[in-house]
C-alpha positions in Angstrom: 60.7 44.0 -32.2 59.9 46.4 -34.9 56.2 46.8 -35.8 55.1 45.1 -32.5 52.6 47.0 -30.4 54.2 48.5 -27.2 51.4 47.0 -25.1 52.1 43.6 -26.4 55.8 43.9 -25.6 55.2 44.7 -22.0 52.5 42.1 -21.4 53.4 38.9 -19.7 50.3 37.1 -21.1 48.8 37.2 -24.6 45.5 39.1 -25.1 42.7 37.8 -27.3 40.3 40.0 -29.2 37.0 38.7 -27.8 33.7 40.7 -27.7 31.4 39.6 -24.9 28.5 41.5 -23.3 28.9 42.5 -19.7 27.8 44.9 -16.9 30.3 46.9 -14.8 30.0 48.4 -11.3 32.7 50.8 -10.1 32.6 50.5 -6.3 34.2 53.8 -5.5 32.1 55.8 -8.1 28.9 57.6 -7.4 27.2 55.1 -9.8 28.3 52.2 -7.6 24.7 51.0 -7.1 23.9 50.6 -10.8 25.5 48.5 -13.4 26.7 50.0 -16.7 26.4 48.1 -19.9 29.8 47.3 -21.5 31.6 44.7 -23.5 35.0 43.1 -23.6 37.4 44.3 -26.3 40.2 41.9 -25.4 40.8 39.4 -22.6 43.9 37.8 -21.1 44.8 35.6 -18.2 45.0 38.4 -15.6 43.1 41.3 -17.3 40.8 42.7 -19.8 39.9 45.8 -21.7 36.3 47.0 -21.4 34.4 49.4 -23.6 31.7 51.0 -21.3 28.6 52.8 -22.3 28.5 56.0 -20.3 31.1 58.0 -18.5 31.1 57.1 -14.8 33.5 59.1 -12.5 36.2 56.5 -12.2 39.8 56.7 -11.0 42.9 54.6 -11.4 43.0 51.7 -8.9 39.2 51.9 -8.3 37.6 48.5 -7.5 35.5 47.2 -10.3 33.0 44.2 -10.5 32.1 42.9 -13.9 29.3 40.4 -14.6 30.4 38.8 -17.9 28.0 36.9 -20.1 30.0 33.8 -20.9 27.5 32.9 -23.7 27.3 29.3 -22.5 24.9 27.2 -20.5 26.5 28.2 -17.2 25.5 31.9 -17.8 27.7 34.6 -16.2 31.2 34.9 -14.8 31.7 37.3 -11.9 35.0 39.2 -12.3 36.7 41.5 -9.9 39.7 43.8 -10.3 41.3 47.2 -10.3 41.2 49.9 -12.9 44.7 50.3 -14.4 44.1 52.8 -17.2 41.2 54.9 -18.5 40.7 56.3 -22.0 37.9 58.6 -23.0 36.6 57.8 -26.5 36.8 60.8 -28.8 34.4 59.4 -31.4 31.8 58.3 -28.7 31.0 61.2 -26.3 29.2 58.8 -24.0 31.8 56.0 -23.8 35.1 55.1 -22.3 37.6 52.2 -22.2 39.2 50.9 -19.1 42.0 48.4 -18.5 41.2 46.0 -15.6 43.7 43.9 -13.7 41.9 40.9 -12.3 42.4 40.3 -8.6 40.6 39.0 -5.5 38.2 36.6 -7.4 36.9 33.4 -6.0 38.5 30.2 -7.2 35.4 29.0 -9.1 35.3 32.4 -11.0 39.1 32.1 -11.9 38.5 28.6 -13.1 35.6 29.7 -15.4 37.6 32.7 -16.6 40.6 30.5 -17.6 38.3 28.0 -19.2 36.7 30.8 -21.3 40.2 31.9 -22.3 41.3 28.5 -23.4 38.1 28.0 -25.4 38.7 31.3 -27.3 42.4 30.7 -27.9 41.9 27.5 -29.9 
């Protein structure tokens, strides 16, 4: 389709522009022990885009854990996935964006994640 974003064309699931505070840990990076402040830029059924403060040494397919503030009475959602793409931010020398494909999460975390998506898609 003309005028449609190429990312949208290849995605199986719709992404929603949702900005939620979070903390990320890259398990293969030197900074694995400390969480980095970040926020979601968009979310979908099986993935999300994170804007991270700082520039950890991260590679494609690295394992990432994200503690997401769901902004509700239940508190946080624990997400787990793999880094699928990395983009250095030209206008922010101390920031980067990563695409995360969610995988390996516990059922209760998947349930809360999908509930969060349905709440934001209405």
